[in-house]
N, C-alpha and C positions, 0 to 999 in steps of 0.2 A: 726854315728858322732857328730850329736846333742848333745848326752849326755856327749860329752868330752869339746865340744866350747862355750856352754851356760855359765857353772861355770867356765871356764877357763877366760871369759871376766870379772868376777866380780872383783872389784878393791883389795881384800883382796885374790884372788886365790892364788897368788905366795907366800905370807906368809904361808899360811896354806899347801900348796903342799911342800912348804921346811920343815916346822914343823913336818908335817906327814911323809916325804919320810926319813927324818932325823932321825927319831924313831927307837929306835930298838937295838940290839946288838953292832951295828958299830958305834954308836954316843953316847954322853953323855945325850941324852935325852931319855926317857923312857915313856910307855905308863902311867903307873901311874903319871909320871909329865903331860902329855897331859890330862890326863881325870880331874887330880885336876883343871885345868884351863878351863875345859869345865862349862859354864853356860846354855846351851840349851839341847833340846831334842835330844838326839842320837838313830840313828836306826842303827843297826848293820845285816846287810844283807848280809847272809852266803852260798854260793854255797856248796853244800854236797859234790862237788868233788874237792874242793879247797886245793892245795896240800902243802900251806903254812900257811892259817889261817884254824888248825883244830877246830874240835867242841868243844875241850876242850878250847881251847886258845879264841873262841869267847864267850863262856860260863863265863869265868874268867873275860873278860871285863865288860860284863853284870853286873856280880855281882859287881864288883868294882866301876861301876858308876849308881847310883841309878835312873837316869834320862833317862835310856836306855829300848830300844825294842829289841828283839831278833827275826829273821824272817829267817827261812832256804830256800832256793831255791834249791829243789831237781832238778838234773842232770845239775846241773851250778857248773862251778869253780871258778876261783879266780875271774872273773869280771860277775856277774851274770847278768847285767844291758844287756852286749853282748852276754851271752850264752842262756840265759831266758829270753829276754825283756819283754813279755807279763805277765810272773810272777812276775819278778823284779817291773814292775809297778804297779801291783794289789797291792802287800805288799808296796811299796811306797806310793801309793795312799792312802791306808786304814790307814797306819798310818800318814801321814799328816793330813787326817780328824780326827784321833783320838788327835793330839796333837794342832788343831785348825787352822791349814794353808791351 
């Protein structure tokens, strides 16, 4: 629950959610546009059993955005932080340390 509540309290949360949720085939905004606007480190935390974000799609994102890091969470689905919180936390912690947070 905390993994959802705390980020949702950020003043920019609504705008970020709307922008990312609206990206894709059904909208006029695509991933290329979103990545072009980013100027921060990006962690692609991918669950190996995610039915929507395939490994190929995750790799494309990492190739498109040079300031990104890819981490695979084995036995996790679309929400690795819920499916495998210990592994997701470990990857997140190591990534944050690597980018100086």
